[in-house]
N, C-alpha and C positions, 0 to 999 in steps of 0.2 A: 095112921098115914098110910095111904097105899104106896106100896114099894115102886120106884120109878122103874120105866122100861128103858134101856139104855142100849146104844147100839155103839159097838167099837169097832174102828178100823184102823189096820196096821199094814201101811204101804212105804215103810223107810226103806227096806230092801229088796231083793229079788222076790221074796215071801209075801204074798198078798192073802191076807187073812181078814174075817169079820167074826164078831161074835155078838149074841145078843143075852143081855141080863135082865133078869126082874129082880131088882135090889141086889143082894149078894149071890142070888141063884143064878147059874149058868144055864141058859134054856138051850142053847146050841152054838156051833161054831162051825166055820167052813175056811179050807186054806188051799192055795195052789201056789205051787214052787216051779213056775214056769217062767223064764225070762220074758221082760216086757210084755207080762200079761194084765197089768193093773189096770189100764185105760179101757180095755176092752172086757174085762170080766167082773170088776168090782161093783157096778150097778147091780148087775144080775145076780151076783152073789149075795148081796146084802139083801136084794127082795126077795129072793127064793128062800133066803133064812128067816126071814121076818114072818113070810106067810106059812113056812113049815113049821113054824113054832106056833101057829096058831094066831097071829096077830097081824094087824095093817099097819102101814108105815104111819099113817096118821095118829096112831098110837102111842108112838116114840114119846118120851119125855126128854132126851139130849141125845145128842152126838158126842162119844169120846173119840178123839183122834190122836195117833202118835204123831207128836210133833217134832220128832229129831234129836240128835242129828241122823243124818243117812243120806241116802241116795237123792238128789236134787229133784229129778222126774218123779220118783217115787213119791217124795213129799208134797211135791205140787199136785199131783193128781190124787191124793187121799184128801189134801186140804180143799181143792177145788169142790170135790164130790161131798163132802162134810159141810161145806159154807152153803153149798147150793140146798142140800137137803134141810140145813137148818134155816135158812131163808123161806124157803117153801112152805114149812111147818110151823115157823115162828117158834122153834124152841133152842135152848141154850148150846154151845159150843163149849166143850171141854178138852184141854191139851194135857197129855201124860207124856213126860221124857220118854224117849224110846231107850235109853240106857238105864233109867230106873225100873222100867217094865222089865227089861232083861234081868236085872239084878232081884227082882222080886221072883221072877220064877226059880231061881238057884235057892234065894234064901229060905223060901217056904219047904223045901226039901233037903236042908243042911241041919244035921243035927247040932245042937248048942253053936247055933249060929251067932250068938254074941261073941264067941271067941276069934271071929274070923272079920276079916275086911273083904269086901266083893268088889271087882273091878271088871266092869263088862268093856269089850273092845269090839269096835265095829271097824271093818277093812276100809282105809282110805287110800289104797293103792302103795305101791311100794313098801317101806318101813314104816308107814304113818297110818296112826288109828286115831279113832275118835274114841275117848274114853274119860274116865272119872273113878275115884274110889270112893265106896260107901259104906257105912255100918249096918249092922244088921236091921237097923230101924231106917233105912234109907236117908242116913244124914251124910252131907257132904265131908269127906277127909280130904279130897281134891276136887276142884271144880271141873266141869265138862270143859275140854279142851281137845285140840288136835295135838298130837303128840308123834314125833319121830323117835321110833324105838331105838336103845342102845342096851348095852349091858350095864350102863348106870341108870336107866329108866326105874323110877320109883326105889333106889336104892336105899334111903334113908328109912323108908316103911317097911321094906322086907329086910332089914336088918332086925327088926323088933317084933314084926306082927306077920302071923300067917295071912295071905292074901288068895282069894280064890279068882282066878282068871277065866274068862269064857267070852264067847261070841266069833265073829268071822276073823276078828284081827290077832286072837289071842295065840293061835298056832305059830304066828312070827315071832312072837315073845317067847314062847316055850323054848325054842332054841337057844336063846340067849340066857336063860335062866337054869340050865340043866343041873347046875351044881349048888343051888339054893333050895333048901329043903322048907323055906317058907314059901316058895311058890308053887301053887296047886293048881292044876287045870281040870275043867269040865267040858267036855265036848258035847256039840249038838245043840247047843243053846241058841235059838233064832228069837228075832221079835215076834210076838205074838198078840193078837188082838185079844186073846184071854186075859193076858196080865194087863193090857191097856184097860178092859172094862172093869177089872177088879179094883186097880188103883183110881180109876174114875168115880166110882161110888162115893168115895169119902170128899172128892170135890164137888160132886153134886151135892152131897149135904152140906156142905161149906157155903155153896153157891158161890163157888170160884170158877166163874164161867169167863170164857174169852170175848172179846168185841169181835162179833162175827164179819163186821165189814172190813176192820183193818188188821186182824188177826193174819199173821205169816208165821210159817214153820220155823224152827230152830236150825238153820242151815249150816251155821258154826263156820262156815268158810264162804268167801264170795265167789260166785261162779264166773268165769271168763268165759267170755263168748269172742271167738275170731273169724275173722272171715274166711272164705273157702280156700283150702289149700294151706292154711297155717295152722298148727298146732296150739292147744291151749296151754297156758302156762303152768 
């Protein structure tokens, strides 16, 4: 059986990245860390990547999208781009959790990963984060949810297990856990299309596809739109 050609898109934060896989093999990736660059760059990035790897867009088997949580605008741009491509090429759409993909990046480089729990945190402004706690096999210990960080956050778990924290929201929690030896932190972990593509392959093999017409990303929180001169809640 021929290996699928998967294009992965990550737009859930200010990092915009694309990756191309032939089965489990990473063929290439491209990343930009420029504020508000997604809408003007992602189409060019993915077309150049596919062409530079020696393929045509028409040869894609599926598109894998980072499904959130994350930036409302970023997720909308990634979703509309992915859905347009899937409609045009009549190929499946696959969703991968942004937080799961971040955890996958850390787990693969953690010796004896089964000894730890993994907690990705995306900054949601002030002391709030989007987070969950996962095992080394990406099983949920706590579900994905918005959390306002305090010194008591995850206190029950941190009393018994070592937890590795990472992501844009983890720095805010580090100051609250200075005296807890079970709280460990890894810097520099950002959502990546490479991790999205790796997790997307198993979903492709299981044919765990999204309904392209009705798919919406996992915003986690409602978006409030106010009239001019009023601030959002």
